[in-house]
C-alpha positions as CSV (number, residue, x, y, z in Angstrom):
1,M,-4.2,-87.2,25.2
2,N,-7.2,-89.1,26.5
3,R,-7.9,-92.8,26.1
4,T,-10.3,-92.4,23.2
5,E,-7.7,-90.5,21.2
6,T,-5.1,-93.3,21.7
7,R,-7.6,-96.2,21.2
8,V,-8.6,-97.0,17.6
9,I,-10.7,-99.8,16.3
10,G,-10.3,-100.7,12.7
11,W,-13.2,-102.2,10.8
12,D,-13.6,-104.2,7.6
13,L,-17.3,-104.5,6.9
14,G,-17.6,-107.4,4.3
15,G,-20.5,-109.2,2.7
16,V,-19.8,-112.5,4.6
17,H,-17.5,-111.5,7.4
18,V,-16.9,-108.5,9.7
19,K,-13.4,-108.0,10.9
20,A,-12.2,-105.7,13.7
21,A,-8.9,-104.8,15.2
22,L,-8.2,-103.0,18.5
23,V,-5.2,-100.7,18.4
24,E,-4.0,-98.9,21.5
25,E,-0.9,-96.7,21.6
26,D,-0.2,-97.6,18.0
27,R,0.0,-101.3,18.9
28,V,-2.4,-104.1,17.8
29,V,-4.0,-105.6,20.9
30,E,-6.5,-108.0,19.3
31,A,-8.0,-108.8,16.0
32,V,-11.2,-110.8,15.4
33,Q,-13.4,-112.0,12.5
34,A,-17.1,-113.1,12.7
35,P,-19.5,-114.3,10.0
36,C,-22.2,-111.9,8.8
37,R,-25.2,-112.6,6.6
38,L,-25.3,-109.2,5.1
39,W,-27.2,-110.4,2.0
40,R,-30.2,-110.5,4.3
41,G,-30.0,-106.8,4.9
42,V,-28.2,-104.3,7.2
43,P,-29.8,-105.7,10.4
44,A,-27.5,-108.7,9.9
45,L,-24.7,-106.3,11.0
46,D,-26.4,-105.9,14.4
47,E,-26.5,-109.7,14.8
48,T,-22.7,-109.9,14.1
49,F,-21.9,-106.9,16.2
50,A,-23.6,-108.6,19.2
51,Q,-21.3,-111.7,18.8
52,L,-18.1,-109.7,18.8
53,P,-15.9,-109.1,22.0
54,D,-17.0,-106.4,24.4
55,W,-14.2,-104.0,23.3
56,V,-15.9,-103.3,20.0
57,R,-18.7,-101.6,22.0
58,G,-16.4,-99.3,23.9
59,E,-15.6,-95.7,23.1
60,A,-12.9,-95.3,20.5
61,A,-11.8,-93.6,17.3
62,H,-13.3,-95.9,14.6
63,A,-11.7,-96.3,11.2
64,V,-13.9,-98.2,8.7
65,T,-13.2,-99.8,5.4
66,M,-15.6,-102.1,3.5
67,T,-16.4,-104.6,0.7
68,G,-20.0,-105.3,1.8
69,E,-21.4,-102.5,-0.4
70,L,-21.5,-104.9,-3.4
71,T,-23.9,-107.3,-1.5
72,D,-27.1,-107.8,-3.4
73,C,-29.3,-106.4,-0.7
74,F,-28.2,-102.9,-1.9
75,A,-29.5,-101.1,-5.0
76,D,-25.9,-100.4,-6.1
77,R,-22.5,-99.7,-4.6
78,A,-23.2,-96.1,-3.7
79,D,-26.3,-97.2,-1.8
80,G,-24.3,-99.8,0.0
81,V,-21.5,-97.4,0.9
82,H,-24.1,-95.0,2.3
83,Q,-26.0,-97.6,4.3
84,L,-22.9,-99.2,5.8
85,S,-21.4,-95.8,6.7
86,A,-24.7,-94.8,8.3
87,W,-24.8,-98.0,10.3
88,A,-21.2,-97.4,11.5
89,A,-22.0,-93.8,12.5
90,A,-25.2,-94.9,14.4
91,T,-23.8,-98.0,16.1
92,L,-20.1,-97.4,17.0
93,K,-19.4,-95.4,20.1
94,G,-17.0,-92.5,19.4
95,S,-15.8,-90.8,16.3
96,V,-16.2,-92.6,12.9
97,R,-14.2,-92.1,9.8
98,I,-14.6,-94.0,6.5
99,Y,-11.5,-95.0,4.5
100,A,-11.7,-93.6,1.0
101,G,-8.4,-95.0,-0.3
102,R,-6.8,-92.6,-2.6
103,A,-8.9,-89.8,-1.1
104,G,-7.9,-90.5,2.5
105,F,-10.5,-90.6,5.3
106,V,-13.9,-89.0,5.1
107,S,-16.8,-88.5,7.5
108,A,-19.7,-90.9,7.4
109,D,-21.9,-88.0,6.3
110,N,-19.8,-87.5,3.2
111,A,-19.5,-91.2,2.3
112,R,-22.0,-91.2,-0.5
113,A,-20.2,-88.4,-2.3
114,H,-17.0,-90.5,-2.1
115,A,-18.6,-93.8,-2.9
116,A,-16.3,-94.6,-5.8
117,D,-13.2,-94.2,-3.6
118,I,-14.7,-96.0,-0.6
119,A,-16.2,-99.0,-2.3
120,S,-14.1,-102.1,-1.8
121,A,-11.0,-100.0,-0.9
122,N,-9.9,-102.4,1.9
123,W,-7.0,-103.6,-0.3
124,H,-5.7,-100.1,-0.6
125,A,-5.5,-99.8,3.2
126,T,-3.4,-103.0,3.5
127,A,-1.2,-101.9,0.6
128,A,-0.7,-98.4,2.1
129,L,0.4,-100.0,5.4
130,T,2.7,-102.4,3.6
131,G,4.3,-99.5,1.7
132,R,5.3,-97.9,5.0
133,Q,7.5,-100.9,5.8
134,V,8.5,-102.3,2.4
135,P,9.3,-99.9,-0.4
136,H,9.0,-102.4,-3.3
137,A,6.9,-105.5,-3.1
138,L,3.9,-107.3,-4.4
139,L,1.2,-107.6,-1.7
140,V,-0.6,-111.0,-2.0
141,D,-3.7,-111.1,0.2
142,I,-5.6,-114.3,-0.3
143,G,-8.9,-114.4,1.7
144,S,-11.9,-116.6,1.9
145,T,-13.4,-115.3,-1.3
146,T,-10.9,-113.2,-3.3
147,A,-7.2,-112.6,-3.8
148,D,-5.7,-109.1,-4.0
149,L,-2.4,-108.7,-5.9
150,I,-1.2,-105.2,-5.3
151,P,2.2,-103.8,-6.5
152,I,4.0,-101.5,-4.0
153,V,6.4,-99.1,-5.7
154,G,8.3,-96.4,-3.8
155,G,6.4,-97.2,-0.7
156,Q,3.0,-96.5,-2.3
157,P,0.2,-98.7,-3.7
158,A,0.8,-98.8,-7.5
159,A,-2.2,-100.8,-8.7
160,Q,-3.2,-99.9,-12.3
161,G,-6.9,-100.5,-11.4
162,Y,-8.9,-99.1,-8.5
163,S,-12.5,-100.4,-8.7
164,D,-13.3,-104.1,-8.6
165,A,-14.1,-103.9,-12.3
166,E,-10.8,-102.3,-13.2
167,R,-8.8,-104.7,-11.0
168,L,-10.5,-107.7,-12.6
169,E,-9.3,-106.3,-15.9
170,T,-5.7,-105.7,-14.7
171,G,-5.4,-109.0,-12.9
172,E,-4.9,-107.3,-9.6
173,L,-8.1,-108.9,-8.3
174,V,-8.5,-112.6,-8.8
175,Y,-11.9,-113.8,-7.6
176,T,-10.7,-116.9,-5.8
177,G,-10.3,-117.7,-2.1
178,V,-9.6,-120.6,0.2
179,V,-13.0,-121.0,1.8
180,R,-16.0,-119.9,-0.3
181,T,-15.0,-120.5,-3.9
182,P,-16.9,-123.3,-5.7
183,L,-14.5,-125.8,-7.3
184,L,-16.3,-125.4,-10.6
185,A,-15.0,-121.8,-10.7
186,F,-11.5,-122.9,-11.7
187,A,-11.8,-126.4,-13.1
188,T,-14.0,-128.2,-15.5
189,H,-12.2,-131.6,-15.4
190,A,-10.2,-133.6,-12.9
191,P,-8.2,-136.8,-12.8
192,W,-9.8,-139.9,-11.5
193,R,-8.3,-143.4,-11.8
194,G,-6.5,-142.8,-15.1
195,R,-9.1,-140.7,-16.8
196,R,-9.8,-137.1,-17.2
197,T,-13.4,-136.9,-16.0
198,R,-15.7,-133.9,-16.5
199,L,-16.9,-132.3,-13.3
200,M,-20.6,-132.1,-12.3
201,A,-21.9,-128.6,-13.0
202,E,-23.0,-128.1,-9.5
203,T,-21.7,-126.3,-6.4
204,F,-21.3,-129.5,-4.4
205,A,-18.0,-128.5,-2.8
206,S,-15.9,-125.4,-2.1
207,T,-12.3,-124.7,-1.6
208,A,-12.7,-125.1,2.2
209,D,-13.3,-128.7,1.5
210,I,-10.1,-129.3,-0.4
211,Y,-7.9,-127.5,2.1
212,R,-9.6,-129.3,4.9
213,L,-8.5,-132.6,3.3
214,T,-5.0,-131.4,2.5
215,G,-4.6,-130.1,6.1
216,D,-3.8,-126.5,5.0
217,L,-7.0,-124.8,6.2
218,P,-6.2,-122.6,9.3
219,E,-8.1,-123.3,12.5
220,G,-11.3,-121.2,12.5
221,A,-10.9,-119.9,9.0
222,D,-14.1,-121.6,7.7
223,Q,-17.0,-119.7,9.3
224,Q,-19.5,-120.3,6.5
225,Y,-22.0,-123.0,5.9
226,S,-20.9,-126.0,3.8
227,A,-22.3,-126.4,0.4
228,D,-24.8,-129.1,1.5
229,L,-25.5,-127.4,4.9
230,K,-24.0,-130.4,6.7
231,G,-21.0,-130.9,8.9
232,K,-17.3,-130.4,8.3
233,S,-15.8,-133.7,9.4
234,I,-13.4,-135.5,7.1
235,P,-16.0,-138.1,6.0
236,E,-18.6,-135.3,5.3
237,T,-16.0,-133.3,3.4
238,E,-15.1,-136.4,1.3
239,I,-18.8,-136.9,0.4
240,R,-19.0,-133.4,-1.0
241,L,-15.8,-133.8,-3.0
242,A,-16.8,-137.2,-4.4
243,R,-20.0,-135.6,-5.8
244,M,-17.9,-133.3,-8.0
245,V,-16.7,-136.3,-10.0
246,G,-20.1,-138.0,-9.9
247,R,-19.1,-140.5,-7.2
248,D,-20.1,-141.6,-3.8
249,R,-17.5,-141.4,-1.0
250,G,-17.4,-145.2,-0.7
251,E,-16.2,-145.5,-4.3
252,G,-12.8,-144.1,-3.3
253,S,-10.2,-144.4,-0.5
254,A,-9.1,-141.6,1.9
255,E,-5.9,-141.5,0.0
256,E,-7.7,-141.0,-3.3
257,W,-9.9,-138.2,-2.0
258,R,-6.8,-136.4,-0.6
259,A,-5.1,-136.8,-3.9
260,L,-8.1,-135.3,-5.7
261,A,-8.2,-132.4,-3.2
262,A,-4.5,-131.8,-3.8
263,W,-5.1,-131.7,-7.6
264,F,-7.8,-129.0,-7.1
265,A,-5.4,-127.0,-4.9
266,E,-2.9,-127.1,-7.8
267,A,-5.6,-126.0,-10.2
268,Q,-6.5,-123.0,-8.1
269,L,-2.9,-122.0,-7.9
270,R,-2.5,-121.8,-11.7
271,P,-4.5,-118.6,-12.4
272,L,-2.9,-117.0,-9.3
273,Y,0.5,-117.8,-10.7
274,D,-0.3,-116.4,-14.1
275,A,-1.7,-113.1,-12.7
276,T,1.2,-112.7,-10.3
277,A,3.8,-113.4,-13.0
278,I,2.3,-110.7,-15.2
279,L,2.4,-108.2,-12.4
280,L,6.0,-109.1,-11.4
281,S,7.1,-108.5,-15.0
282,R,6.4,-104.8,-14.6
283,S,9.5,-102.7,-15.1
284,D,9.0,-100.7,-11.9
285,L,9.2,-103.7,-9.6
286,P,12.7,-104.9,-8.9
287,E,13.7,-108.5,-9.5
288,D,14.2,-109.0,-5.8
289,A,10.9,-107.5,-4.7
290,P,9.4,-109.9,-2.2
291,L,5.8,-111.1,-1.9
292,V,4.2,-109.7,1.3
293,V,1.7,-112.3,2.2
294,C,-1.4,-112.3,4.3
295,G,-5.0,-113.4,4.6
296,A,-6.7,-116.7,5.5
297,G,-5.0,-118.1,2.5
298,R,-1.5,-117.0,3.5
299,F,-0.3,-120.6,3.1
300,L,-1.4,-120.5,-0.6
301,A,0.4,-117.1,-1.0
302,E,3.6,-118.6,0.4
303,R,3.3,-121.6,-2.0
304,L,2.9,-119.1,-4.8
305,A,6.0,-117.2,-3.8
306,A,8.0,-120.5,-3.8
307,R,6.8,-121.2,-7.4
308,L,7.8,-117.8,-8.5
309,G,11.2,-117.9,-6.8
310,R,10.4,-114.9,-4.7
311,R,10.8,-114.4,-1.0
312,P,7.6,-114.5,1.0
313,V,7.4,-111.9,3.8
314,P,4.4,-112.2,6.2
315,L,2.5,-109.0,6.7
316,T,2.8,-109.7,10.4
317,E,6.6,-109.6,10.1
318,T,6.6,-106.2,8.5
319,I,4.5,-104.7,11.4
320,A,6.1,-106.8,14.2
321,G,6.9,-103.7,16.1
322,C,3.2,-102.9,16.3
323,L,2.1,-106.3,17.6
324,N,1.5,-107.1,21.2
325,G,2.0,-110.9,21.0
326,E,-1.5,-111.6,19.9
327,D,-2.4,-114.4,17.5
328,A,-0.5,-113.5,14.3
329,A,-2.8,-115.7,12.2
330,W,-5.8,-113.5,13.1
331,V,-3.9,-110.3,12.4
332,S,-3.0,-111.7,9.0
333,T,-6.6,-112.7,8.3
334,C,-7.9,-109.3,9.4
335,G,-5.2,-107.4,7.5
336,P,-7.4,-104.5,6.2
337,A,-9.0,-103.9,9.6
338,V,-5.6,-103.9,11.2
339,A,-4.4,-101.5,8.4
340,V,-7.0,-98.9,8.9
341,G,-6.6,-99.2,12.6
342,L,-2.9,-98.4,12.3
343,I,-3.0,-95.7,9.6
344,G,-6.3,-94.2,10.9
């Protein structure tokens, strides 16, 4: 068997990040994430591709999943699937297969015909990989923008929904993440000096700001611009958070801003708790089914597991035999790219 056949690169083409994972001899050698301004058009992928390590430009068998097809530069999801698949086929050196979830892998040429299966099916790849290692579990993948909550039953993904729309209805997709989500998305009021104050109806701050202040945000996880296009120091972060309650940074102490950030973190956890509790009440999930946790927000998933009295199992632990000692945090963050690389 030649090197190309034993060298696979898994890709997750997203609307704000591109993730890639190098797999050799069925072992993950490296995983990487880079920001991508896909809303500006497909050429943004070329900009991001140029920033990635040299190994992405080598010959390999490429396995591609995506979420970027919903970006507003495309006419619709089918158009997005077609254009992203065409970009992969034209740019990546070697064979290219597109992950179509429940339909398996398809060629780039056939992507448009399978658009409904391909669109935002990256969660299915991670769940399929998880099911190979853990027969019954709830996969909790909390990323920068969204949270996927996927039941695993009998070693197979057992989500009741498949598309984004269906999973929003079933609670298996919660549109909240630890970097990009505006605080106003999950709270309308907050506590401030003994009062329940209404928030400013502006996107002054995001979840990256609160987790930077609480100390939870993983190193390198925030690759996006801040809401005010300014820096990410603690004082600049406090300025953004203060504006949410109509204040200037100087009107509060560092301790007060940290306490406010912690309150927002708790507020974000509540809808995740509710959605997860409903899924765990399914009769086909055993009472001892663990939460397999991954993503940039793995820390939040672990906190969720503690609240639910369930055992958190890192995705990296379930595939430890496939890891080569690389940074487990990046493998966790790039879960879908790792998954298609290993199952592709």
